[in-house]
C-alpha positions in Angstrom: 25.4 -13.9 -19.7 28.7 -12.0 -19.3 31.5 -12.6 -21.8 35.1 -12.1 -20.6 37.3 -9.4 -22.2 39.6 -12.1 -23.6 36.7 -13.8 -25.4 35.5 -10.4 -26.7 39.0 -9.7 -28.0 39.2 -13.0 -29.7 35.8 -12.5 -31.4 36.8 -9.0 -32.5 40.1 -10.3 -33.9 38.2 -12.8 -36.0 36.4 -9.8 -37.5 39.1 -7.2 -37.5 41.6 -9.6 -39.2 39.7 -8.9 -42.4 37.6 -5.8 -41.4 40.5 -3.6 -40.4 44.0 -4.8 -41.4 43.7 -7.0 -44.4 46.9 -7.2 -46.4 47.0 -6.5 -50.1 46.8 -8.1 -53.5 45.3 -9.3 -56.8 46.3 -12.9 -57.8 48.9 -12.9 -60.6 48.8 -9.1 -60.6 51.2 -6.6 -62.0 51.7 -3.0 -61.0 48.8 -0.9 -62.0 49.1 2.7 -63.2 46.5 4.8 -61.2 46.3 7.2 -64.2 44.4 4.4 -66.0 41.9 4.0 -63.2 41.4 7.5 -61.7 38.1 6.6 -59.9 39.8 3.9 -57.7 39.7 4.5 -54.0 40.5 2.7 -50.8 38.7 2.2 -47.4 40.8 2.5 -44.3 40.0 2.2 -40.6 41.2 5.3 -38.7 40.5 6.7 -35.2 42.2 9.7 -33.6 45.0 7.4 -32.3 44.8 4.1 -34.3 44.9 3.5 -38.1 45.2 0.4 -40.2 48.3 0.0 -42.3 46.3 -1.6 -45.2 42.9 -0.8 -46.6 40.2 -3.2 -45.6 38.3 -2.9 -48.9 38.5 -1.2 -52.3 36.0 1.3 -53.7 35.5 3.8 -56.5 34.7 7.5 -56.4 31.4 8.4 -58.1 32.1 12.0 -57.5 33.8 14.1 -54.8 31.3 13.2 -52.1 30.0 9.7 -52.9 31.9 6.4 -53.0 30.8 3.1 -54.4 31.8 -0.2 -52.7 30.4 -3.6 -51.7 27.7 -3.9 -49.0 29.5 -6.7 -47.2 32.4 -4.4 -46.6 30.4 -2.4 -44.0 27.2 -4.4 -43.2 26.6 -5.0 -39.5 30.0 -3.6 -38.5 29.2 -0.3 -36.6 32.8 0.2 -35.4 34.2 -0.1 -38.9 31.6 2.4 -40.3 32.2 4.9 -37.5 35.9 5.0 -38.2 36.0 4.5 -42.0 38.0 7.0 -44.1 38.2 7.1 -47.8 41.4 7.9 -49.7 41.3 8.3 -53.5 43.8 7.3 -56.2 46.2 5.6 -53.7 48.8 3.7 -55.7 51.1 2.8 -52.8 49.5 2.0 -49.5 52.6 3.1 -47.6 51.6 6.7 -48.7 48.2 6.5 -46.9 48.9 9.1 -44.3 50.2 11.7 -46.8 47.4 11.1 -49.2 44.1 13.1 -49.1 41.4 11.3 -47.2 38.0 12.0 -45.7 35.7 10.5 -43.1 32.5 8.6 -44.0 29.3 10.1 -42.7 26.4 8.1 -44.3 26.1 4.5 -45.5 23.6 3.1 -48.0 22.9 -0.4 -49.3 19.8 -1.9 -50.9 17.0 -3.2 -48.7 17.2 -6.6 -50.4 20.9 -7.1 -49.8 21.5 -10.5 -48.1 24.7 -10.9 -46.1 25.1 -14.6 -46.5 27.7 -16.9 -48.1 25.1 -19.6 -48.8 23.0 -17.0 -50.8 26.1 -15.6 -52.5 25.6 -12.1 -51.3 22.9 -10.9 -53.6 22.7 -7.1 -54.3 26.1 -6.6 -52.8 26.5 -2.9 -53.4 26.9 0.1 -51.1 27.4 3.8 -51.3 29.3 5.9 -48.7 28.7 9.6 -48.4 31.7 11.6 -47.2 31.7 14.3 -44.4 33.3 16.8 -46.8 34.2 16.6 -50.5 37.5 15.2 -51.7 39.5 17.0 -54.4 38.6 14.6 -57.2 36.6 14.9 -60.4 33.1 13.6 -61.1 33.6 10.0 -62.4 30.0 9.0 -62.8 30.6 8.7 -66.6 32.9 5.8 -65.9 30.0 3.7 -64.5 28.5 1.3 -67.0 25.0 2.5 -68.1 24.8 1.0 -71.6 25.7 -2.7 -71.7 23.5 -5.2 -70.0 24.8 -8.8 -70.0 26.1 -8.7 -73.5 29.8 -8.7 -72.8 32.2 -10.6 -75.0 34.8 -13.0 -73.6 37.2 -11.6 -76.1 37.1 -8.1 -74.7 39.6 -6.7 -72.2 38.7 -6.7 -68.5 40.8 -5.6 -65.6 40.4 -6.0 -61.9 42.5 -3.9 -59.5 43.1 -3.8 -55.8 45.3 -4.1 -52.7 44.1 -7.6 -51.7 45.9 -10.9 -51.1 47.9 -12.6 -53.9 48.2 -16.2 -55.0 47.7 -18.7 -52.2 46.0 -16.1 -50.1 49.3 -14.6 -48.9 50.4 -11.0 -48.6 52.5 -9.0 -51.0 53.8 -5.5 -51.2 52.0 -2.2 -51.0 51.5 -1.2 -54.6 48.2 -1.3 -56.4 48.0 -4.3 -58.7 45.9 -5.2 -61.8 45.0 -8.5 -63.4 43.4 -9.4 -66.7 40.2 -11.4 -66.4 38.0 -13.4 -68.8 34.3 -12.9 -68.9 32.1 -15.9 -68.1 28.4 -15.8 -69.0 25.7 -16.3 -66.4 24.8 -19.9 -67.4 28.4 -21.0 -67.1 28.7 -19.3 -63.8 25.5 -21.0 -62.5 27.0 -24.4 -63.6 29.8 -23.6 -61.2 28.0 -22.1 -58.2 24.3 -23.0 -58.7 21.0 -21.3 -59.6 21.4 -18.6 -56.9 23.8 -16.7 -59.1 21.7 -14.1 -61.0 22.1 -11.8 -64.0 22.7 -9.0 -61.5 26.2 -10.6 -60.9 29.1 -10.7 -63.3 31.4 -13.7 -63.4 35.0 -14.0 -64.5 37.8 -16.5 -64.8 41.5 -15.9 -65.6 44.6 -17.4 -67.2 46.6 -19.8 -65.2 50.1 -18.7 -64.1 52.3 -20.5 -61.6 49.4 -22.8 -60.6 46.8 -20.0 -60.0 44.2 -18.3 -62.2 44.1 -14.5 -62.4 41.6 -13.4 -59.8 40.6 -11.1 -57.0 41.2 -12.0 -53.4 40.5 -11.0 -49.8 41.0 -7.3 -49.5 39.8 -6.5 -53.0 36.1 -6.4 -52.0 34.3 -3.3 -53.0 36.8 -2.5 -55.7 36.2 -2.4 -59.5 36.3 -4.6 -62.5 36.7 -2.5 -65.6 35.9 -3.1 -69.2 38.0 -1.4 -71.8 35.8 0.2 -74.4 38.6 1.1 -76.8 39.3 4.5 -75.3 38.9 4.2 -71.5 38.2 1.8 -68.7 34.5 1.7 -67.7 33.6 0.1 -64.4 31.1 -2.7 -64.9 31.2 -4.4 -61.6 32.0 -4.4 -57.8 34.2 -7.1 -56.3 32.0 -9.4 -54.2 33.3 -13.0 -53.8 35.2 -16.0 -55.1 36.5 -19.4 -53.9 38.2 -19.4 -50.5 41.5 -20.2 -52.1 41.9 -17.2 -54.4 42.8 -18.1 -58.0 42.1 -21.8 -57.4 43.0 -23.3 -60.8 40.4 -26.1 -60.4 37.5 -23.6 -60.2 36.2 -22.2 -63.6 34.9 -19.0 -62.1 37.3 -17.3 -59.8 35.8 -13.8 -59.3 32.1 -12.7 -59.0 31.1 -9.1 -59.1 27.9 -7.1 -58.6 26.7 -5.9 -62.0 26.5 -2.1 -61.8 24.1 -1.8 -64.7 21.2 -3.2 -62.7 21.6 -0.6 -59.9 21.5 2.6 -61.9 18.2 3.8 -60.5 19.2 2.9 -57.0 22.5 4.8 -57.3 20.6 7.8 -58.8 18.2 7.8 -55.8 21.0 7.8 -53.3 22.8 10.7 -55.1 19.6 12.7 -55.3 18.8 12.3 -51.6 15.7 10.1 -52.0 17.1 7.0 -50.3 17.4 7.0 -46.5 20.9 5.9 -45.2 21.0 2.6 -43.3 23.5 4.2 -40.9 25.0 7.7 -40.3 27.5 9.4 -38.1 26.3 12.0 -35.7 28.5 14.3 -33.5 27.3 15.5 -30.1 29.6 17.6 -27.9 32.5 16.6 -30.1 31.9 12.9 -29.8 31.2 10.9 -33.0 28.6 8.1 -32.7 26.9 5.9 -35.3 23.1 6.0 -35.6 21.1 3.4 -37.4 17.6 3.6 -38.9 14.9 1.1 -37.8 15.3 -0.8 -41.0 19.0 -0.3 -41.2 22.1 -2.2 -40.0 21.4 -5.7 -38.6 24.0 -6.2 -35.9 23.8 -10.0 -36.3 24.3 -11.2 -39.8 23.1 -14.4 -41.4 26.6 -15.8 -40.9 26.3 -15.5 -37.2 28.8 -12.7 -36.8 28.1 -9.8 -34.4 28.9 -6.1 -34.8 28.4 -3.0 -32.8 30.4 -0.6 -30.6 33.3 -1.9 -28.5 35.6 -0.9 -25.7 38.4 1.3 -27.0 41.1 -0.5 -25.0 40.1 -3.9 -26.4 40.1 -2.5 -29.9 43.6 -1.2 -29.5 44.8 -4.5 -28.0 43.2 -6.5 -30.8 44.8 -4.2 -33.4 48.2 -4.8 -31.9 47.6 -8.6 -31.9 46.5 -8.5 -35.5 49.6 -6.5 -36.6 51.8 -9.0 -34.8 50.1 -12.0 -36.4 50.3 -10.3 -39.8 54.0 -9.6 -39.4 54.6 -13.3 -38.5 52.9 -14.3 -41.7 50.0 -16.1 -39.9 46.4 -15.6 -40.9 43.3 -16.5 -39.0 41.0 -19.1 -40.5 38.1 -17.8 -42.4 34.6 -18.1 -40.9 33.3 -20.2 -43.8 34.6 -22.5 -46.5 34.3 -21.6 -50.2 32.9 -19.4 -51.5 34.4 -16.5 -49.6 33.6 -12.8 -49.8 36.7 -10.9 -50.9 36.7 -8.6 -47.9 
């Protein structure tokens, strides 16, 4: 059955509205100092002629070549993977073009990742390998390897990102941070049900102007940090929360993937033992995305489709999205709460 170009464009816009040009911010956030969070990085969409003005997901640098993010940021979206660039330590998104950046070349996520809202995105973790190293330090020491589900609600936790702000609306271009409150697994399960596991970390936040401190769409893949008294240690990766970010009626506003439980998988990726689910190959100067037999599923459990697309349609859709964004109008989400924070 043939699908008209207009329908293809509309379908793509429903994906690209949050896969390419998501607008920033953290709910109830304040300006963050990138010096405090040197491992932070941003994922942008960029071709030879088109680039997104905002990052589509957050991330963190493990070292100069490997980047940690959420699996749902890239799963099933071949076009996004093919044109992903990573830029580290970007405080102000308006400086994207002048900031160092590098193209992604390999993509990893666990075999047991489930891309489903009804399942709450279990094992929502991914690693991106870069084409060439970035000029950054090795930040693997900032990943939690010592604390397993024994966090205190009285400790200091910070989420940072360039995602939407209170009421799911856009803000400026600066990186924001928000203080969160740790919620134990049992309390989180009381909110979301038994499908929440100890491999996920849950947080709430203080109420300000009718909204709780929280992460939001566009913050996915970014970090939540625990302050150990001397430095910020990354303990989680932003995964999902209620569809209305910072909803004061919800006791758990931000859910993260618990990094501690994936130490061995991260080590296997970095040592070359794991096989990438997808990778970029260049033939006669043309970059294409290849997938392994057990790799990217083009149709996700939410019924979304991915894959390559006509370049003209992509450009038209990007223009439409930018016009919609400038008018302050946002497309409806594919599903009701909870929502991934991509």
